[in-house]
C-alpha positions in Angstrom: 113.7 109.8 119.0 113.9 106.0 118.6 116.9 104.1 119.8 118.6 103.4 116.5 119.3 99.8 117.5 115.6 99.3 117.4 115.0 101.1 114.1 114.0 98.8 111.2 113.4 96.0 113.7 111.3 94.1 111.1 114.3 94.0 108.8 117.0 92.8 111.3 117.3 89.7 113.5 120.2 90.0 115.9 121.8 87.5 118.3 120.8 84.3 116.4 123.3 81.5 117.3 123.8 78.7 114.7 122.6 75.9 116.9 120.2 73.3 115.7 117.9 72.9 118.7 114.4 73.0 117.4 111.8 75.1 119.2 110.3 77.9 117.1 106.8 77.5 115.6 105.8 78.9 112.2 104.0 81.7 113.9 107.0 82.6 116.0 109.4 82.6 113.1 106.9 84.7 111.0 106.7 87.3 113.8 110.5 87.5 114.1 111.0 88.0 110.4 108.0 90.3 110.0 106.3 88.2 107.3 103.0 86.4 107.1 102.9 82.7 108.2 101.4 82.0 104.8 104.5 83.4 103.1 106.7 81.2 105.3 104.7 78.1 104.3 105.0 79.1 100.7 108.8 79.4 101.0 108.9 75.9 102.5 106.6 74.3 99.8 108.3 76.0 96.8 111.9 76.4 97.8 112.5 73.9 100.6 113.0 76.6 103.3 111.3 74.6 106.0 112.5 73.3 109.4 115.8 71.3 108.9 114.9 68.9 111.7 111.2 68.3 110.9 110.0 64.8 111.8 107.0 63.1 110.3 103.9 63.5 112.4 105.5 66.1 114.7 104.7 69.8 114.9 106.8 71.9 112.7 109.6 73.6 114.7 112.4 75.8 113.4 115.9 75.9 114.9 117.8 79.1 115.4 120.0 78.0 112.5 116.9 77.8 110.4 115.9 81.3 111.5 119.3 82.7 110.6 119.0 81.1 107.2 115.5 82.5 106.6 116.7 86.0 107.7 119.4 86.0 105.1 116.9 84.9 102.5 114.6 87.7 103.4 117.3 90.3 103.2 118.3 89.1 99.7 114.7 89.3 98.6 114.4 92.8 99.9 117.5 93.6 97.8 115.8 92.5 94.7 116.7 88.8 94.5 113.9 86.5 93.6 112.9 84.0 96.3 114.2 81.1 94.3 117.6 82.7 93.8 117.8 83.7 97.5 116.9 80.1 98.6 119.7 78.7 96.4 122.1 81.4 97.5 121.7 80.5 101.2 121.6 76.7 101.3 120.9 74.8 104.5 124.0 74.9 106.8 124.9 78.4 106.0 125.6 80.9 103.2 127.8 80.0 100.3 128.0 79.9 96.6 125.0 79.2 94.6 124.6 75.5 93.8 124.1 74.5 90.2 120.6 73.9 89.1 119.6 72.4 85.8 115.9 72.5 86.1 115.3 76.1 87.3 113.5 78.6 85.1 115.1 81.5 86.9 118.3 83.2 85.7 121.6 82.1 87.2 123.0 84.0 90.0 126.1 86.0 89.3 127.9 89.2 90.4 129.9 90.2 93.4 129.4 88.5 96.8 127.4 90.4 99.4 127.8 89.2 103.1 129.2 85.9 101.9 126.3 85.3 99.4 126.5 85.8 95.6 123.7 88.0 94.2 122.5 88.7 90.7 124.5 91.2 88.8 121.5 93.4 88.3 121.4 94.0 92.1 124.9 95.6 92.0 123.5 99.1 91.2 121.1 98.7 94.1 123.9 97.8 96.5 125.9 100.8 95.2 122.9 103.1 96.0 122.8 101.6 99.5 126.5 102.1 100.0 126.4 105.7 98.6 123.4 106.6 100.9 125.2 105.1 103.9 128.3 107.1 103.2 126.3 110.3 102.8 124.4 109.6 106.1 127.6 108.9 108.0 129.1 112.1 106.6 126.1 114.1 107.8 125.6 115.2 104.2 121.9 115.8 104.4 121.7 117.3 100.9 123.2 114.2 99.3 120.9 112.0 101.4 117.9 114.0 100.3 118.9 113.8 96.6 119.5 110.1 96.6 116.2 109.4 98.4 114.2 111.8 96.2 115.6 110.3 93.1 114.8 106.8 94.3 111.2 107.8 95.1 110.8 109.4 91.7 112.2 106.4 89.8 111.0 103.4 91.9 108.4 104.6 94.3 108.0 104.8 98.0 107.6 101.1 98.7 110.9 100.1 97.0 112.7 103.1 98.5 111.6 102.2 102.0 112.1 98.4 101.8 115.2 98.1 99.6 117.1 101.3 100.1 116.3 103.0 103.4 115.7 99.9 105.6 119.2 98.4 105.0 120.8 101.8 105.8 118.8 102.2 109.0 119.8 98.7 110.0 123.4 99.5 109.4 123.2 102.7 111.4 121.5 100.9 114.3 124.1 98.1 114.3 126.9 100.6 114.4 125.2 102.4 117.3 124.7 99.2 119.2 128.3 98.1 118.7 130.1 101.4 119.4 127.6 103.6 121.3 128.3 106.3 118.8 126.3 107.7 115.9 123.0 108.8 117.4 123.4 112.1 115.7 123.7 110.4 112.4 120.5 108.5 112.9 118.7 111.6 114.0 119.8 113.6 110.9 119.0 110.7 108.6 115.6 110.1 110.1 114.8 113.8 109.6 115.7 113.6 106.0 113.6 110.5 105.4 110.6 112.2 107.1 111.1 115.3 104.9 111.3 113.3 101.7 108.2 111.2 102.4 106.4 114.3 103.8 107.0 116.0 100.4 105.2 113.1 98.6 102.3 113.5 101.0 102.1 117.2 100.6 102.0 117.0 96.7 98.7 115.1 96.8 96.0 117.5 95.6 93.1 115.3 94.4 92.7 112.3 96.8 90.4 109.5 95.8 89.0 109.0 99.3 86.4 111.3 100.7 87.1 110.0 104.2 90.7 110.1 105.4 93.0 107.3 106.6 94.4 107.9 110.1 97.9 106.7 110.9 99.1 106.5 114.5 101.6 104.8 116.8 100.4 102.8 119.7 100.2 104.4 123.2 103.7 105.0 124.6 105.3 103.9 121.3 108.0 106.3 120.2 108.4 104.9 116.6 106.6 106.7 113.8 109.0 106.6 110.9 107.2 103.7 109.3 104.0 105.7 109.5 105.5 108.5 107.4 106.7 105.9 104.9 103.2 104.4 104.8 101.7 107.8 104.3 104.0 108.5 101.4 103.2 105.1 99.8 99.4 105.8 100.1 99.8 109.4 98.8 101.4 107.9 95.7 98.1 106.0 95.3 96.2 109.3 95.7 95.0 108.4 99.2 94.7 111.1 101.8 96.2 110.3 105.2 96.4 112.1 108.5 99.4 111.1 110.6 99.0 111.5 114.4 102.6 110.3 115.1 104.1 108.9 118.3 102.5 107.8 121.5 98.9 108.3 120.7 96.6 107.3 123.6 93.7 105.2 122.5 91.2 107.7 123.9 92.8 110.5 121.8 92.7 108.2 118.7 89.1 107.4 119.3 88.2 111.1 119.7 90.1 112.0 116.5 88.3 109.2 114.6 84.9 110.5 115.9 85.6 114.0 114.6 87.2 113.0 111.2 85.2 109.9 110.3 88.1 108.0 108.7 87.5 105.1 106.4 90.4 103.3 108.1 92.7 103.6 111.1 96.2 102.1 111.0 98.1 101.7 114.3 101.8 100.8 114.5 103.5 99.0 117.4 107.3 98.5 117.3 107.8 97.0 120.8 106.0 94.2 122.7 105.4 96.6 125.6 103.2 98.8 123.4 101.4 96.0 121.5 98.1 95.6 123.3 95.4 95.5 120.6 92.3 95.0 122.9 91.6 98.7 123.5 91.4 99.3 119.8 88.0 97.6 119.8 86.6 101.0 120.9 87.3 102.2 117.3 84.8 99.7 115.9 82.0 101.3 118.0 82.2 104.6 116.1 79.6 105.2 113.4 80.4 104.9 110.7 82.8 102.3 111.9 86.3 102.6 110.4 88.3 99.6 109.3 91.1 99.0 111.9 94.4 97.7 110.7 97.5 97.1 112.9 101.1 96.5 111.9 104.6 96.2 113.3 106.4 93.6 115.3 105.1 94.6 118.7 101.6 93.2 118.6 101.0 90.1 120.7 98.2 88.4 122.5 94.5 88.5 121.5 93.3 90.7 118.7 89.7 91.9 119.0 87.0 91.1 116.4 87.1 93.6 113.6 90.8 94.4 113.9 93.0 93.1 111.2 96.7 92.6 111.4 99.2 92.9 108.5 102.7 91.5 108.6 104.8 93.7 106.3 104.9 97.1 104.7 103.7 96.1 101.2 100.7 94.2 102.7 99.8 97.3 104.7 99.8 99.5 101.6 97.8 96.9 99.6 95.2 96.4 102.3 94.5 100.0 103.0 94.3 100.7 99.2 91.7 98.0 98.9 89.7 99.4 101.8 89.6 102.8 100.2 88.4 101.2 96.9 85.7 99.2 98.5 
């Protein structure tokens, strides 16, 4: 089972000190936040979320203070705040009250403060759901956890449930474990409930739209597979059949499985840098018919072979695989 301090790594940046020494490139910041570089540039262009110390004619470099600000913005967006609201809620120099804006077409920010930042009142119910689920998890009340998660999937779907409800709770559990050394049993129970709820979505699929399956696997030696189950549930909602191979799948085994099943696409997850070597995945492209090969997760680094595509967040993974199935 994964170390809970590492669970949800794409949704938590730890140990960022508020200094202003520049040094992080756009690509480095995008990797740390788990978003696409193009998204980061859009935030800069539209909302002024660029490097605070950028000089004309120099390469763009972000300070750790910039990174901390962007991480807070991303968390608010995942909570349901619009990017513009989130940018105003976390001004340069640190979180605070939302500055007045007379030319914004977005609704004003109101409601109770969350982590020092005021959020829209409509997000209050979402925060209450997160708190309720966290309490149920810490109380080892698996029935309550299952009910909250199942209701969220029914009302809002897998993507919202994973990104906006489950990820914040996983991050909280991981932070508690890291700080106290206690709570591993809570994380194990909660992870089992999540897998059960998403597994139920996958099992309900009866008439898939794809004749060739989609394979989902973790990179060799990677023990993280919870994101694969969530991805499988999101794809099942879209009537796409998946086959989940799970943790620590050797490339040779993945290739053999692909040769036997003839998948339309193969998705491989890497959580940690030690497991993120994409070069061996080129062997998947030699299969006939060749499947599309997509990789995701924060662990990938170095060269990516031709024909292998990287996605940078959960929603992008769902969208890309859905398009591949429809092509």
